[in-house]
N, CA, C and O atoms as a CHARMM CRD file, in Angstrom:
* protein
*
  292
    1    1 MET  N      0.84800  -1.17600   0.00000 PROA 1      0.00000
    2    1 MET  CA     0.00000   0.00000   0.00000 PROA 1      0.00000
    3    1 MET  C      0.89200   1.23700   0.00000 PROA 1      0.00000
    4    1 MET  O      1.85200   1.32300   0.76700 PROA 1      0.00000
    5    2 ARG  N      0.56700   2.19000  -0.86500 PROA 2      0.00000
    6    2 ARG  CA     1.35800   3.41100  -0.96200 PROA 2      0.00000
    7    2 ARG  C      0.63000   4.56000  -0.28500 PROA 2      0.00000
    8    2 ARG  O     -0.59900   4.59200  -0.22500 PROA 2      0.00000
    9    3 ASP  N      1.40300   5.48800   0.21500 PROA 3      0.00000
   10    3 ASP  CA     0.83500   6.67500   0.85300 PROA 3      0.00000
   11    3 ASP  C      0.77500   7.79000  -0.18900 PROA 3      0.00000
   12    3 ASP  O      1.74000   8.01300  -0.92000 PROA 3      0.00000
   13    4 ILE  N     -0.33900   8.47900  -0.25500 PROA 4      0.00000
   14    4 ILE  CA    -0.52700   9.53600  -1.24200 PROA 4      0.00000
   15    4 ILE  C      0.57300  10.58300  -1.15700 PROA 4      0.00000
   16    4 ILE  O      1.00200  11.09700  -2.19000 PROA 4      0.00000
   17    5 GLN  N      1.04000  10.91300   0.03200 PROA 5      0.00000
   18    5 GLN  CA     2.03600  11.97100   0.15700 PROA 5      0.00000
   19    5 GLN  C      3.36600  11.59400  -0.48200 PROA 5      0.00000
   20    5 GLN  O      4.18200  12.47600  -0.74900 PROA 5      0.00000
   21    6 ASN  N      3.61000  10.30200  -0.73500 PROA 6      0.00000
   22    6 ASN  CA     4.85800   9.86600  -1.34500 PROA 6      0.00000
   23    6 ASN  C      4.77500   9.73300  -2.85600 PROA 6      0.00000
   24    6 ASN  O      5.76400   9.38000  -3.49800 PROA 6      0.00000
   25    7 LEU  N      3.63500  10.00300  -3.42400 PROA 7      0.00000
   26    7 LEU  CA     3.49300   9.90000  -4.86300 PROA 7      0.00000
   27    7 LEU  C      4.13900  11.09500  -5.54400 PROA 7      0.00000
   28    7 LEU  O      4.09600  12.21600  -5.03600 PROA 7      0.00000
   29    8 ASN  N      4.72400  10.84800  -6.67500 PROA 8      0.00000
   30    8 ASN  CA     5.33700  11.89900  -7.47100 PROA 8      0.00000
   31    8 ASN  C      4.23200  12.74700  -8.07600 PROA 8      0.00000
   32    8 ASN  O      3.44200  12.24100  -8.87300 PROA 8      0.00000
   33    9 ARG  N      4.15600  14.00200  -7.72500 PROA 9      0.00000
   34    9 ARG  CA     3.06500  14.86700  -8.18600 PROA 9      0.00000
   35    9 ARG  C      3.09600  15.07700  -9.69200 PROA 9      0.00000
   36    9 ARG  O      2.05200  15.30900 -10.30300 PROA 9      0.00000
   37   10 GLU  N      4.26500  15.00100 -10.29500 PROA 10     0.00000
   38   10 GLU  CA     4.33100  15.18000 -11.74200 PROA 10     0.00000
   39   10 GLU  C      3.60200  14.05500 -12.46600 PROA 10     0.00000
   40   10 GLU  O      2.97400  14.28500 -13.49900 PROA 10     0.00000
   41   11 HSD  N      3.68200  12.84800 -11.93300 PROA 11     0.00000
   42   11 HSD  CA     3.06500  11.69300 -12.57900 PROA 11     0.00000
   43   11 HSD  C      1.67100  11.40900 -12.04600 PROA 11     0.00000
   44   11 HSD  O      0.88600  10.73400 -12.71200 PROA 11     0.00000
   45   12 ASP  N      1.35500  11.89400 -10.89300 PROA 12     0.00000
   46   12 ASP  CA     0.06600  11.60700 -10.26900 PROA 12     0.00000
   47   12 ASP  C     -0.66400  12.89600  -9.91600 PROA 12     0.00000
   48   12 ASP  O     -1.25300  13.02200  -8.84300 PROA 12     0.00000
   49   13 GLU  N     -0.61300  13.84100 -10.83200 PROA 13     0.00000
   50   13 GLU  CA    -1.23600  15.14800 -10.61000 PROA 13     0.00000
   51   13 GLU  C     -2.73300  15.01100 -10.35100 PROA 13     0.00000
   52   13 GLU  O     -3.31000  15.79200  -9.59500 PROA 13     0.00000
   53   14 SER  N     -3.36200  14.01600 -10.97800 PROA 14     0.00000
   54   14 SER  CA    -4.80300  13.86500 -10.79200 PROA 14     0.00000
   55   14 SER  C     -5.14600  13.55200  -9.34400 PROA 14     0.00000
   56   14 SER  O     -6.19000  13.98400  -8.85400 PROA 14     0.00000
   57   15 LEU  N     -4.28100  12.80300  -8.64300 PROA 15     0.00000
   58   15 LEU  CA    -4.51700  12.53800  -7.22600 PROA 15     0.00000
   59   15 LEU  C     -4.36600  13.81300  -6.40600 PROA 15     0.00000
   60   15 LEU  O     -5.16900  14.08000  -5.51200 PROA 15     0.00000
   61   16 TRP  N     -3.34700  14.59000  -6.70900 PROA 16     0.00000
   62   16 TRP  CA    -3.11300  15.82900  -5.96800 PROA 16     0.00000
   63   16 TRP  C     -4.24600  16.82000  -6.20600 PROA 16     0.00000
   64   16 TRP  O     -4.62300  17.54700  -5.28800 PROA 16     0.00000
   65   17 GLU  N     -4.78900  16.86500  -7.39700 PROA 17     0.00000
   66   17 GLU  CA    -5.85500  17.80300  -7.74700 PROA 17     0.00000
   67   17 GLU  C     -7.23000  17.32800  -7.29600 PROA 17     0.00000
   68   17 GLU  O     -8.18900  18.09600  -7.36700 PROA 17     0.00000
   69   18 ASN  N     -7.35300  16.10300  -6.83900 PROA 18     0.00000
   70   18 ASN  CA    -8.64600  15.53700  -6.44600 PROA 18     0.00000
   71   18 ASN  C     -8.99200  16.00000  -5.03300 PROA 18     0.00000
   72   18 ASN  O     -8.42000  15.51900  -4.05500 PROA 18     0.00000
   73   19 ASP  N     -9.93200  16.93800  -4.93600 PROA 19     0.00000
   74   19 ASP  CA   -10.29800  17.50200  -3.63600 PROA 19     0.00000
   75   19 ASP  C    -10.83800  16.45200  -2.67900 PROA 19     0.00000
   76   19 ASP  O    -10.52100  16.48100  -1.48900 PROA 19     0.00000
   77   20 LYS  N    -11.64300  15.52900  -3.17600 PROA 20     0.00000
   78   20 LYS  CA   -12.21100  14.49300  -2.30800 PROA 20     0.00000
   79   20 LYS  C    -11.10200  13.71800  -1.60600 PROA 20     0.00000
   80   20 LYS  O    -11.17800  13.46900  -0.40300 PROA 20     0.00000
   81   21 ILE  N    -10.08600  13.34200  -2.34800 PROA 21     0.00000
   82   21 ILE  CA    -8.98400  12.58300  -1.76900 PROA 21     0.00000
   83   21 ILE  C     -8.17100  13.45100  -0.82000 PROA 21     0.00000
   84   21 ILE  O     -7.84800  13.02300   0.28900 PROA 21     0.00000
   85   22 GLN  N     -7.84100  14.65500  -1.24000 PROA 22     0.00000
   86   22 GLN  CA    -6.97500  15.50700  -0.42900 PROA 22     0.00000
   87   22 GLN  C     -7.67400  16.02000   0.82100 PROA 22     0.00000
   88   22 GLN  O     -7.03600  16.15800   1.86500 PROA 22     0.00000
   89   23 PHE  N     -8.97500  16.30700   0.73900 PROA 23     0.00000
   90   23 PHE  CA    -9.70000  16.71600   1.94600 PROA 23     0.00000
   91   23 PHE  C     -9.76500  15.55900   2.93700 PROA 23     0.00000
   92   23 PHE  O     -9.59800  15.74600   4.14200 PROA 23     0.00000
   93   24 ALA  N    -10.01200  14.35800   2.40900 PROA 24     0.00000
   94   24 ALA  CA   -10.03500  13.17700   3.27500 PROA 24     0.00000
   95   24 ALA  C     -8.67000  12.95100   3.90000 PROA 24     0.00000
   96   24 ALA  O     -8.57200  12.61100   5.07900 PROA 24     0.00000
   97   25 ARG  N     -7.63100  13.13500   3.12400 PROA 25     0.00000
   98   25 ARG  CA    -6.26000  12.97900   3.63800 PROA 25     0.00000
   99   25 ARG  C     -5.99100  13.98000   4.76000 PROA 25     0.00000
  100   25 ARG  O     -5.43900  13.62300   5.80000 PROA 25     0.00000
  101   26 LEU  N     -6.38300  15.23000   4.54200 PROA 26     0.00000
  102   26 LEU  CA    -6.16100  16.27000   5.54400 PROA 26     0.00000
  103   26 LEU  C     -6.89300  15.95200   6.84500 PROA 26     0.00000
  104   26 LEU  O     -6.31400  16.06400   7.92600 PROA 26     0.00000
  105   27 ILE  N     -8.15200  15.56000   6.74700 PROA 27     0.00000
  106   27 ILE  CA    -8.91900  15.22100   7.95100 PROA 27     0.00000
  107   27 ILE  C     -8.29900  14.02400   8.65300 PROA 27     0.00000
  108   27 ILE  O     -8.20800  14.00100   9.88100 PROA 27     0.00000
  109   28 ASN  N     -7.87200  13.03300   7.88500 PROA 28     0.00000
  110   28 ASN  CA    -7.21500  11.86200   8.47300 PROA 28     0.00000
  111   28 ASN  C     -5.95700  12.26800   9.23600 PROA 28     0.00000
  112   28 ASN  O     -5.73900  11.81900  10.36200 PROA 28     0.00000
  113   29 GLU  N     -5.13800  13.10500   8.63300 PROA 29     0.00000
  114   29 GLU  CA    -3.89900  13.54800   9.28800 PROA 29     0.00000
  115   29 GLU  C     -4.19300  14.36500  10.54100 PROA 29     0.00000
  116   29 GLU  O     -3.50300  14.22100  11.55000 PROA 29     0.00000
  117   30 LEU  N     -5.21200  15.22100  10.48500 PROA 30     0.00000
  118   30 LEU  CA    -5.59300  15.99100  11.67200 PROA 30     0.00000
  119   30 LEU  C     -6.04200  15.06600  12.79900 PROA 30     0.00000
  120   30 LEU  O     -5.72500  15.29700  13.96600 PROA 30     0.00000
  121   31 ASP  N     -6.77300  14.03100  12.44500 PROA 31     0.00000
  122   31 ASP  CA    -7.20400  13.06500  13.44500 PROA 31     0.00000
  123   31 ASP  C     -6.01000  12.34800  14.06300 PROA 31     0.00000
  124   31 ASP  O     -5.96200  12.15300  15.27800 PROA 31     0.00000
  125   32 LEU  N     -5.05200  11.95800  13.23800 PROA 32     0.00000
  126   32 LEU  CA    -3.85400  11.27800  13.75200 PROA 32     0.00000
  127   32 LEU  C     -3.05400  12.17100  14.69900 PROA 32     0.00000
  128   32 LEU  O     -2.36500  11.67500  15.59100 PROA 32     0.00000
  129   33 LEU  N     -3.14300  13.47300  14.50800 PROA 33     0.00000
  130   33 LEU  CA    -2.45000  14.42800  15.37500 PROA 33     0.00000
  131   33 LEU  C     -3.21300  14.71800  16.67300 PROA 33     0.00000
  132   33 LEU  O     -2.72800  15.45600  17.53100 PROA 33     0.00000
  133   34 GLY  N     -4.39800  14.13900  16.81000 PROA 34     0.00000
  134   34 GLY  CA    -5.18300  14.35500  18.02200 PROA 34     0.00000
  135   34 GLY  C     -6.00400  15.62600  18.01100 PROA 34     0.00000
  136   34 GLY  O     -6.39600  16.13100  19.06300 PROA 34     0.00000
  137   35 THR  N     -6.26300  16.13900  16.83600 PROA 35     0.00000
  138   35 THR  CA    -6.98500  17.39700  16.69700 PROA 35     0.00000
  139   35 THR  C     -8.40700  17.31800  17.23500 PROA 35     0.00000
  140   35 THR  O     -8.94700  18.32100  17.70300 PROA 35     0.00000
  141   36 PHE  N     -9.00900  16.15800  17.17500 PROA 36     0.00000
  142   36 PHE  CA   -10.41200  16.03000  17.55200 PROA 36     0.00000
  143   36 PHE  C    -10.56500  15.52700  18.98600 PROA 36     0.00000
  144   36 PHE  O    -11.30900  14.58300  19.25200 PROA 36     0.00000
  145   37 SER  N     -9.84900  16.17300  19.90000 PROA 37     0.00000
  146   37 SER  CA    -9.96800  15.86900  21.32800 PROA 37     0.00000
  147   37 SER  C    -11.31900  16.37600  21.82500 PROA 37     0.00000
  148   37 SER  O    -12.00000  17.13000  21.12900 PROA 37     0.00000
  149   38 ASP  N    -11.70000  15.96100  23.02000 PROA 38     0.00000
  150   38 ASP  CA   -12.99700  16.39300  23.57800 PROA 38     0.00000
  151   38 ASP  C    -13.12700  17.91500  23.60700 PROA 38     0.00000
  152   38 ASP  O    -14.17100  18.45500  23.24300 PROA 38     0.00000
  153   39 GLU  N    -12.08000  18.60300  24.03600 PROA 39     0.00000
  154   39 GLU  CA   -12.12700  20.06800  24.11700 PROA 39     0.00000
  155   39 GLU  C    -12.30200  20.68200  22.73200 PROA 39     0.00000
  156   39 GLU  O    -13.11900  21.58300  22.54400 PROA 39     0.00000
  157   40 ARG  N    -11.54300  20.19700  21.77800 PROA 40     0.00000
  158   40 ARG  CA   -11.63900  20.72000  20.40800 PROA 40     0.00000
  159   40 ARG  C    -12.98200  20.39100  19.78000 PROA 40     0.00000
  160   40 ARG  O    -13.54000  21.20100  19.03900 PROA 40     0.00000
  161   41 LEU  N    -13.50400  19.20000  20.07200 PROA 41     0.00000
  162   41 LEU  CA   -14.81400  18.83000  19.54500 PROA 41     0.00000
  163   41 LEU  C    -15.89400  19.77200  20.05600 PROA 41     0.00000
  164   41 LEU  O    -16.78200  20.17400  19.30400 PROA 41     0.00000
  165   42 THR  N    -15.81800  20.12200  21.32800 PROA 42     0.00000
  166   42 THR  CA   -16.77800  21.06400  21.90100 PROA 42     0.00000
  167   42 THR  C    -16.68000  22.41000  21.19500 PROA 42     0.00000
  168   42 THR  O    -17.69900  22.99900  20.83500 PROA 42     0.00000
  169   43 GLU  N    -15.46200  22.89700  20.99800 PROA 43     0.00000
  170   43 GLU  CA   -15.26300  24.17200  20.30900 PROA 43     0.00000
  171   43 GLU  C    -15.76800  24.10400  18.87400 PROA 43     0.00000
  172   43 GLU  O    -16.41900  25.03300  18.39500 PROA 43     0.00000
  173   44 LEU  N    -15.47100  23.02000  18.19900 PROA 44     0.00000
  174   44 LEU  CA   -15.89300  22.86400  16.81000 PROA 44     0.00000
  175   44 LEU  C    -17.41300  22.75300  16.70200 PROA 44     0.00000
  176   44 LEU  O    -18.02200  23.33300  15.80300 PROA 44     0.00000
  177   45 ALA  N    -18.01200  22.01600  17.61300 PROA 45     0.00000
  178   45 ALA  CA   -19.47800  21.89700  17.61900 PROA 45     0.00000
  179   45 ALA  C    -20.12800  23.25200  17.86900 PROA 45     0.00000
  180   45 ALA  O    -21.15000  23.57200  17.26100 PROA 45     0.00000
  181   46 ASN  N    -19.54400  24.05100  18.75800 PROA 46     0.00000
  182   46 ASN  CA   -20.08000  25.38500  19.03600 PROA 46     0.00000
  183   46 ASN  C    -19.92500  26.32600  17.84600 PROA 46     0.00000
  184   46 ASN  O    -20.72700  27.24300  17.66800 PROA 46     0.00000
  185   47 ALA  N    -18.90100  26.10300  17.03700 PROA 47     0.00000
  186   47 ALA  CA   -18.62500  26.97400  15.89300 PROA 47     0.00000
  187   47 ALA  C    -19.38900  26.55900  14.63700 PROA 47     0.00000
  188   47 ALA  O    -19.44600  27.30800  13.66200 PROA 47     0.00000
  189   48 THR  N    -19.96600  25.37800  14.66600 PROA 48     0.00000
  190   48 THR  CA   -20.69500  24.87200  13.50200 PROA 48     0.00000
  191   48 THR  C    -22.11300  24.49400  13.92000 PROA 48     0.00000
  192   48 THR  O    -22.48400  24.63300  15.08600 PROA 48     0.00000
  193   49 ASP  N    -22.88000  24.02800  12.98400 PROA 49     0.00000
  194   49 ASP  CA   -24.22100  23.54500  13.30200 PROA 49     0.00000
  195   49 ASP  C    -24.22900  22.02700  13.46600 PROA 49     0.00000
  196   49 ASP  O    -25.25900  21.37900  13.28000 PROA 49     0.00000
  197   50 LEU  N    -23.08200  21.47200  13.81400 PROA 50     0.00000
  198   50 LEU  CA   -22.92700  20.02000  13.94900 PROA 50     0.00000
  199   50 LEU  C    -22.75700  19.61700  15.40600 PROA 50     0.00000
  200   50 LEU  O    -22.17700  20.35200  16.20500 PROA 50     0.00000
  201   51 SER  N    -23.26400  18.45400  15.73400 PROA 51     0.00000
  202   51 SER  CA   -23.01800  17.90000  17.06800 PROA 51     0.00000
  203   51 SER  C    -21.64900  17.22000  17.06400 PROA 51     0.00000
  204   51 SER  O    -21.06600  16.99300  16.00400 PROA 51     0.00000
  205   52 GLN  N    -21.14600  16.90200  18.23900 PROA 52     0.00000
  206   52 GLN  CA   -19.86800  16.19700  18.32200 PROA 52     0.00000
  207   52 GLN  C    -19.94900  14.84500  17.61500 PROA 52     0.00000
  208   52 GLN  O    -18.99300  14.42300  16.96400 PROA 52     0.00000
  209   53 THR  N    -21.08000  14.17600  17.74100 PROA 53     0.00000
  210   53 THR  CA   -21.27600  12.88400  17.07700 PROA 53     0.00000
  211   53 THR  C    -21.22900  13.04200  15.56400 PROA 53     0.00000
  212   53 THR  O    -20.63300  12.22000  14.86900 PROA 53     0.00000
  213   54 GLU  N    -21.85200  14.09200  15.05700 PROA 54     0.00000
  214   54 GLU  CA   -21.83500  14.34200  13.61300 PROA 54     0.00000
  215   54 GLU  C    -20.42300  14.66000  13.12100 PROA 54     0.00000
  216   54 GLU  O    -20.02500  14.22200  12.04200 PROA 54     0.00000
  217   55 ILE  N    -19.67500  15.41600  13.90600 PROA 55     0.00000
  218   55 ILE  CA   -18.29800  15.73500  13.53800 PROA 55     0.00000
  219   55 ILE  C    -17.46700  14.45700  13.47100 PROA 55     0.00000
  220   55 ILE  O    -16.72800  14.23800  12.51100 PROA 55     0.00000
  221   56 LEU  N    -17.59200  13.61800  14.49300 PROA 56     0.00000
  222   56 LEU  CA   -16.83400  12.36300  14.50300 PROA 56     0.00000
  223   56 LEU  C    -17.26500  11.44800  13.36600 PROA 56     0.00000
  224   56 LEU  O    -16.45100  10.69500  12.83200 PROA 56     0.00000
  225   57 ASP  N    -18.53900  11.50900  12.99200 PROA 57     0.00000
  226   57 ASP  CA   -19.01300  10.73700  11.84900 PROA 57     0.00000
  227   57 ASP  C    -18.34000  11.22700  10.57000 PROA 57     0.00000
  228   57 ASP  O    -17.92100  10.41600   9.74400 PROA 57     0.00000
  229   58 LEU  N    -18.23200  12.54000  10.39900 PROA 58     0.00000
  230   58 LEU  CA   -17.55200  13.08600   9.23100 PROA 58     0.00000
  231   58 LEU  C    -16.08100  12.69300   9.20500 PROA 58     0.00000
  232   58 LEU  O    -15.53900  12.38300   8.14400 PROA 58     0.00000
  233   59 VAL  N    -15.43700  12.70300  10.36000 PROA 59     0.00000
  234   59 VAL  CA   -14.03900  12.30000  10.44900 PROA 59     0.00000
  235   59 VAL  C    -13.90600  10.83600  10.02400 PROA 59     0.00000
  236   59 VAL  O    -13.00800  10.49300   9.25500 PROA 59     0.00000
  237   60 GLU  N    -14.77600   9.99300  10.50900 PROA 60     0.00000
  238   60 GLU  CA   -14.74100   8.57000  10.16400 PROA 60     0.00000
  239   60 GLU  C    -15.00000   8.36300   8.67000 PROA 60     0.00000
  240   60 GLU  O    -14.34700   7.53700   8.03300 PROA 60     0.00000
  241   61 ARG  N    -15.94300   9.10800   8.11900 PROA 61     0.00000
  242   61 ARG  CA   -16.21400   9.00500   6.69000 PROA 61     0.00000
  243   61 ARG  C    -14.99800   9.42600   5.86900 PROA 61     0.00000
  244   61 ARG  O    -14.66700   8.78800   4.87000 PROA 61     0.00000
  245   62 ALA  N    -14.34400  10.48800   6.28800 PROA 62     0.00000
  246   62 ALA  CA   -13.14400  10.94900   5.58300 PROA 62     0.00000
  247   62 ALA  C    -12.03200   9.90200   5.66400 PROA 62     0.00000
  248   62 ALA  O    -11.34100   9.64500   4.67800 PROA 62     0.00000
  249   63 LYS  N    -11.86800   9.30500   6.84000 PROA 63     0.00000
  250   63 LYS  CA   -10.84200   8.26500   6.99700 PROA 63     0.00000
  251   63 LYS  C    -11.13900   7.08000   6.08700 PROA 63     0.00000
  252   63 LYS  O    -10.21800   6.49100   5.52000 PROA 63     0.00000
  253   64 ASN  N    -12.41600   6.72400   5.94100 PROA 64     0.00000
  254   64 ASN  CA   -12.78900   5.61700   5.05500 PROA 64     0.00000
  255   64 ASN  C    -12.47100   5.93800   3.59700 PROA 64     0.00000
  256   64 ASN  O    -11.98100   5.07900   2.86300 PROA 64     0.00000
  257   65 VAL  N    -12.74800   7.17400   3.17800 PROA 65     0.00000
  258   65 VAL  CA   -12.41600   7.59500   1.81200 PROA 65     0.00000
  259   65 VAL  C    -10.91700   7.49700   1.59100 PROA 65     0.00000
  260   65 VAL  O    -10.47300   6.98200   0.56500 PROA 65     0.00000
  261   66 TYR  N    -10.14100   7.98100   2.53300 PROA 66     0.00000
  262   66 TYR  CA    -8.68800   7.96200   2.41600 PROA 66     0.00000
  263   66 TYR  C     -8.16700   6.52200   2.37800 PROA 66     0.00000
  264   66 TYR  O     -7.31800   6.19100   1.55000 PROA 66     0.00000
  265   67 ASP  N     -8.67100   5.67400   3.26700 PROA 67     0.00000
  266   67 ASP  CA    -8.23100   4.27900   3.30200 PROA 67     0.00000
  267   67 ASP  C     -8.57300   3.55500   2.00000 PROA 67     0.00000
  268   67 ASP  O     -7.75100   2.79500   1.48800 PROA 67     0.00000
  269   68 LYS  N     -9.75400   3.77600   1.46300 PROA 68     0.00000
  270   68 LYS  CA   -10.15300   3.14500   0.19900 PROA 68     0.00000
  271   68 LYS  C     -9.27500   3.62700  -0.94100 PROA 68     0.00000
  272   68 LYS  O     -8.92700   2.85100  -1.83100 PROA 68     0.00000
  273   69 THR  N     -8.91700   4.90000  -0.92000 PROA 69     0.00000
  274   69 THR  CA    -8.03100   5.44800  -1.95300 PROA 69     0.00000
  275   69 THR  C     -6.67400   4.76600  -1.90000 PROA 69     0.00000
  276   69 THR  O     -6.13300   4.37800  -2.93600 PROA 69     0.00000
  277   70 LEU  N     -6.12200   4.61700  -0.71100 PROA 70     0.00000
  278   70 LEU  CA    -4.82900   3.96600  -0.57300 PROA 70     0.00000
  279   70 LEU  C     -4.87400   2.51800  -1.02900 PROA 70     0.00000
  280   70 LEU  O     -3.91500   2.03000  -1.62700 PROA 70     0.00000
  281   71 GLU  N     -5.97200   1.82400  -0.75700 PROA 71     0.00000
  282   71 GLU  CA    -6.11600   0.43300  -1.18000 PROA 71     0.00000
  283   71 GLU  C     -6.11600   0.30200  -2.69600 PROA 71     0.00000
  284   71 GLU  O     -5.68600  -0.72000  -3.23200 PROA 71     0.00000
  285   72 GLN  N     -6.59100   1.31600  -3.38000 PROA 72     0.00000
  286   72 GLN  CA    -6.70000   1.26000  -4.84400 PROA 72     0.00000
  287   72 GLN  C     -5.39600   1.62300  -5.55100 PROA 72     0.00000
  288   72 GLN  O     -5.27900   1.42700  -6.76000 PROA 72     0.00000
  289   73 LEU  N     -4.43800   2.13700  -4.83200 PROA 73     0.00000
  290   73 LEU  CA    -3.16600   2.54200  -5.46200 PROA 73     0.00000
  291   73 LEU  C     -2.28400   1.35200  -5.72800 PROA 73     0.00000
  292   73 LEU  O     -1.18000   1.50700  -6.25200 PROA 73     0.00000
């Protein structure tokens, strides 16, 4: 399995330009960094019209998109 960040952008420009993949990658990386802690989730929920559960659902959906993309490479 290859990681998108290690792909040569000259040869795989379509992956770099694909917002769905790159947004999912960004959310996945933020999650790995611990960005979605309880305190941050509360702040994010207050700043959006989403509940903490909905935010975590979006994070999980993004991680699934990213994982499926990596499996296809």
